[in-house]
C-alpha positions in Angstrom: 161.5 -127.9 -18.3 159.2 -125.7 -16.3 160.8 -122.6 -14.9 159.7 -120.5 -11.9 158.7 -116.9 -12.5 161.7 -114.5 -11.9 159.7 -112.8 -9.2 159.2 -116.0 -7.4 162.9 -116.9 -7.7 163.9 -113.4 -6.5 161.6 -113.7 -3.5 162.9 -117.2 -2.6 166.5 -116.1 -2.9 165.8 -113.1 -0.6 164.0 -115.3 1.9 166.8 -117.8 1.8 169.5 -115.2 2.4 167.6 -113.6 5.3 166.8 -116.9 6.9 170.3 -118.2 6.5 171.7 -115.1 8.2 169.0 -115.3 11.1 169.6 -119.0 11.6 173.4 -118.5 11.6 173.1 -115.8 14.4 170.1 -116.9 16.4 169.6 -120.6 15.6 165.9 -120.3 16.5 164.0 -123.5 15.7 161.4 -121.5 13.8 164.1 -119.9 11.5 165.6 -123.4 11.0 162.2 -124.8 9.9 161.5 -121.9 7.5 165.1 -122.1 6.2 164.5 -125.8 5.4 161.2 -125.0 3.7 162.6 -122.3 1.5 165.6 -124.5 0.7 163.3 -127.3 -0.4 161.2 -124.9 -2.5 164.3 -123.5 -4.1 165.4 -126.9 -5.1 162.1 -127.8 -6.5 161.8 -124.5 -8.4 165.2 -124.9 -9.9 165.1 -128.7 -10.5 168.2 -129.3 -8.3 169.0 -131.6 -5.5 171.0 -129.4 -3.1 170.9 -125.7 -2.0 174.3 -124.9 -3.6 173.1 -126.0 -7.0 169.7 -124.3 -6.4 171.3 -121.0 -5.6 173.5 -121.1 -8.7 170.6 -122.1 -10.9 168.3 -119.4 -9.5 170.8 -116.7 -9.9 171.7 -117.8 -13.4 168.0 -117.9 -14.4 167.5 -114.4 -13.0 170.6 -113.2 -14.8 169.3 -114.8 -18.1 165.9 -113.2 -17.6 167.5 -109.8 -17.1 169.6 -110.2 -20.1 166.6 -111.2 -22.1 164.6 -108.2 -20.9 167.5 -105.8 -21.8 167.9 -107.3 -25.3 164.2 -106.9 -25.9 164.0 -103.3 -24.8 163.7 -100.7 -27.6 166.8 -98.8 -26.4 169.0 -102.0 -26.6 170.2 -101.4 -30.2 
C-alpha cells in the first residue's frame, strides 16, 4: 500500500484540527468547504472511508515513522 509522506500527514492533521476548531466556532461556509476537502484528502492519504479512521491511521503512521527514526539513530543503542 502506498503511504503518504509523514510531513504531508502532519500537515493534513494540523489543517484538519485547525479547520475543525474554526468550523465549530464560526461555522463559516469557507471553513466548512476546506474542512470537507482536508477530510477527503486525509481519507485518501490513509486509505480509510471516514474521518475517525483517517485520524487514527494518520496518527499511527506518524508514530510508527517517529519510532522508526528513533530506532535508526546512532544514539538509539
